[in-house]
N, C-alpha and C positions, 0 to 999 in steps of 0.2 A: 508250529513256527513261533519263535520267540522274538521279542523286540530286542533292540540293541542293549537296553538297560537290563533286561532279563538275561540276555546272553552273557553279558559281562559279569553277572552275579554268579555264574556257575564256576566253581573252582576248577583249575586246570587238572588237578589230580583225579577228579571224578570222571573226566572225559578223556583221559590219556589214551592215546592210540599206539603206545609203544609195542614193539614186537614181543616183549616179554608177556604182555597180557593179551596179545592177539592170538586166539586159538579157535579152532573149529569146534562145532557143537559136539562132535564125537570125541573130543579130547585130544585128537592128534595134532601134531605141529603143522603149521602152514608151510606150503612150498615157497620157493624163492620169489616167484612172481607176486604171491599174496603178501609177502613181507614188504616188497617194494611199494605195493599199493597202500599198505598200511602206513609206511613212512611218508609217502606223498600226501596222504590224507592228513596225517598229523602235522606236516609242514604247512599245508594249506590252512589248517585250523589255527595254528599259532600265528601265521601271517595275518589272517583276518582279525584275530584277537588284538594284535599289536596295532593294526590300522585303526580299529575302533578306538583304542586308547589314545592314539596320536591325533586323530581328527579334530577333537575340540581344541587342543593346543594350537594346531596350525590355524584354525579358524580365528582363535583369539589373537594370535600374533598378527594375522592380516588385518583384523579389525583395529588393533592397536596402532599399526603403521598407518592405516587410513585415517584414523583420528588425529594422529600427529601431523599428517600432511594437511588435513583440513584446518587444524589449529594454526599451523604456520601460514597457510594462505590467508586466513582471517587476519592474523597479525600484520601481514604485509599489506593487505588492503586498507587497514586502519593507519599503519605507519606512513605510507606514501603520501596521502593527503595531509596527514599531520605534519610531515616534514615540509610540505609546501607552505602551510600556514606558519610553521615555526620559522622557516628561513625568511619568509616575507616580513614577518614581524621583527626578526633580527636585523634585517637590512634597514628597516624604517627606524628602529630604535637606535642603531649605530649612527644613522644620519642625524637624528634629533639630538643625540648625545654630543655630537661634534659641534652643534649649534649652541646648545644651552650651556653657559659657563657654570663652573662650580663656585661654591660660596667663597673658597679661598683663592679664586682667580687662577687656579692652576689646572692643567690638563692631566687626566689620569694616564699613568705610564702604561703603554701597550703591553710591555713585558709582564707587569704585575697582573694585568687582566688575564693574560694567557695562563699564568700560574693558577689564578683563582678558578678559571674554567676547569682545568684539570683536577684541582682539589675538589671541586663540587662533584665531578663525576666519580672520583675515587670514593668519596664519603657516601654518596648515594648508593653506589654498588656494594660497598662494604656493609651498609645497613641492610640492604636486600639479602646479602649472603647470610648475615647474622640472623635475620628473621626466618629465612628458609631452613637454616640448620640450628635453630634455637634448642631443639631437643636432641640433637646428635653431634654435640661438640662445638657448635658455633663456627665463626669465621676461621678460627685457628685450625680446626679439623679440616675445613674445606681447603685452606691454603696448603696444609700438609699433604692432602690427597691429590690436589690438582696442580699445585705449583712446585713444591719441593720434591714430591715423588715423581714428577715428570720434568726433569731438568732440561732435556732436549727441547721439548715444546716451549718451556719458559724462555730459553735462550733464543729460540726462533722469534718469539714475540718482541725481542729487542730490535729486530731488523726493521719493521715498520716504524718504530719509535725514532730510530736514527734517520730513516728516510724522510720522515716528516720534518725532523729538525733541519736536514739538508735542504728540503724543499722551501722552508721558511726563509732560510738564509739566501738561497738562490733568488727567491722572489724579491727580497729587498734589493739585491744587486740589479735585477731586471727592471724594477720600477725606477731606480735611480738613473738608469742609462737609456731607457726607452721613453718615447712620448706616450701619453696616456692612451691615445687612440690605438697605436700599434700594440701596446701591451694588452689592451682589452680584446683585440682581435686574436692575438696569439694565444692568450690564456684560455680561449674557448676550445682549443685543440685538445684539452684534457678529456673531452667527451670521446674523441676518436682514440686517444691513447688508452683510455679505460677499456674500450671495446677490443682494441688490439691485444692488450695484455690478458683479457678474459679468454680470448681465443688461444693465445700461446700457453697460458698457465693452466686454465681450467678446461681447455678443450671445447669451449662453447662454439656453436656454429651459428653464423648469421647469414641470412639470405641476402641477395642483391637488393631487394626492396628495403630490408632493415638497414643495410649500409646507407642506402639513399636517404632514408628518413633521418639517420644520425648526421649525415652531411648537411641536410637542410636545417636540422636542429642547431648544429654548430654555426652555420651561417646566420641563422635567425638571432642567436644569442649575440653574435658579434655585431649585427646591425643595431640591436637594442642598446648594447653597451656603448657603441660609438655615438649613437644619438644622445645618450645621457651624459657623455663625457666631452663631446666636442663643443668648444666655445670659440671657434675661429682658429686661424692658423697661428702657430707658435714658432718662435725662433729656436734654433738649435742651442741647447745649453752648453756652455763651455765645460771642458773637462769630462765629458761623457763619451762613451763608446757604444754606438748602436749595435755593433757586432757582438760585443761582450754581453750587452743586455739581451739580445736575441738568443744567444747561446744559453745564457742562464735561464731564460724563460722556457726554452725548449727542454732543458734538463729538469727544471721544476715540474713541467708537465709530465715527463716520463716517470720521475720519482713518485708523483702523485698517483698516476695510474697504476704503477707497479705495487706501491704500498697498499692501495685500496684493494686490489685483486689478491694480494698476498694475505691480507687480513680475512678476506672472504674465504679463501682456501682453508685458513686455520679454523675459522668458525664452522664451516660446513664439514670439514674433515675430522672433527673431533667431537666427543660427547661433552666436553667441558662447558660448564654453564657460561652464558653470555656475560653475566656480572663479573665472573672471574677473569674473563678475557679483557673486559674493560679495566679492571684493576691492573692486570698485567701490562696493558698499554698505558694506563694513566700514571703509574708510579714512575717509570723511566721518564715520561714526558714531564712530570712534576719536577724531578731532579734536574733534568736538562733545562727546564724553564727557569728554575731558581739560579742556575749558572748563568743563563742569559740575563736575568735581572742584575746580577752582580757585575757582569762584564760590560753590559751596555748602559745600565742606568745606576750603577753603584754610587756614583758621585751625587745623584739626585735623591738618594734615599734618606738624606738628613732631614728632608721635609716630610718624611713618613711614607710607609709602604702604600697607604691608601690615599695618598694626596690626589686631589682632583676628582674623587669619587662622588657621584651623585646617585639618586634613585634610578636614573636611566642607566648608569654604569652597572648597577646590580641587576637590572633587568636584562642587559646585554649578556652578562655572565650567566644568568639563569637560563636564558634562551639558548645561548651557545652550548651550555652543558646538556640541556635537554635535546638539542639537535644531535649531539654526539651519541647519545643513547638511542635515539630514533634511527640513526644511521646504522648502528650495530644490528638492530632488529631487521632493517631492510636488507642489509648485506647477508644476514643469516638466512632469511626466509624468501628473499627475492634475489637481487644481484646488484652489482655496482652500476650497471648501465641504468637500471631503474632509478637508482639514487641520483645519478647525474641528470636524468630527465626531470626528476622532481625539483632539483635545484634550479634547472633552467626555467621551469614553469614559474617558480617562486620569483625569479628575476623579473619576469614580465608582470606578475601580480604586484610586486612591490613598486615597480616603476609606474604602473597604472594608478596605484593608490597615491603616489606622490603628486598626482594631478590635483587631488583634493587637500592633501596635507602640506605640500611644500610649493604650491603654485607651479608645478611642472607643466610645461606647455606641450600638448600633444602635437606630434608632427607626423607627416606621412611616412617618414622613415621608420619611426617607432611602430606605427600601425602595421607596416609591411613586416618588420622583424617579429612583432608579436604574433601575427598570423602564421609566419613560418614556424615559430616555436610550437604554437598550439596545434597546427596542422600536422607537423612531423611527430609530435607526441601521440596524437590519436592514431596516426598511421602506424607507428611502431607498436603501440599497445594492441592495436587490432591485429597486426601480423603475429605478435606473440600469442594472442588468444587463438588464432587460427592454427598455429603450429602446435600449441599444447592440446588442442582438440583433436587434431589428426594423429597425434602420437599416443593418445590414451585410448 
């Protein structure tokens, strides 16, 4: 009996069982039954030989797939709490930046901040691509292989870019026509729209308990937001249309959910590197952002592109850019629902920190909303863990 290694070392020619070499000891030719037996034995021999050759490859492939899955799970576990911290810090920095005046007495133009955020992401991802491909042609070779050689995929990435542009414009109209409390409540529906599009586009399945946890999460976010924005009854503003505002808010929610799930499908349905996807999303957004600067604030640019910028403004830009990169990791290795839950938790964290930083007064309403957010988050994550355990 030989081991697998000894068996594979024997050349096929030396153990051939072909009918030409298959003879009886007396030199006569074998009959037909013996020929068939020889052929069957030869086929079995070759089949065993090929299986021994293929077994290590199959094992290595399974191990490689398992390693990639473990790596993705690890990245998601790191990115989710990192997004909570980043988004909480971003909210606090934005609030502080709106309070602290700039040296020139001017406010930073929001349109220029958006452009700088996209520019930061494009630059960081371009440097990452160049470092990864420094010995194989650099960023030019990567773009040729992944962007110009795949025109259909590149064109599809324009869809979320235009959807995000439409979402931003719709939100401006919604804010102008709705009271802050109503807007804060309606805007939380993006959690449910994301879940709905995940089911429709990605075929994801949610249990009744998971839907319940998302409903509680939405309600909890609305309660927290209302508590932070309510400052007594307000009179209706002249020249506004609540119907138009509500319509635009709902459309913005739909475009946000669809665009997020669309990007998730593109990230998970292709082997293209995440940095390349960020460049594909960032370049159109950068162009559209510059158009927004010229159309909205072109008359104000005579005071400079960076007018009103402070160290807090640059912190906001850095945090916003980092958040965009974290979202890409989460969407790639987790999903959009996990991202919206992380953002919801960061809302509670930032509001709680405001108690110490901005003299925010804790109320029973905020406490109830925070408990709803935290409880629904644990409920949803527990249900996901149960589902993943039962399916593996």
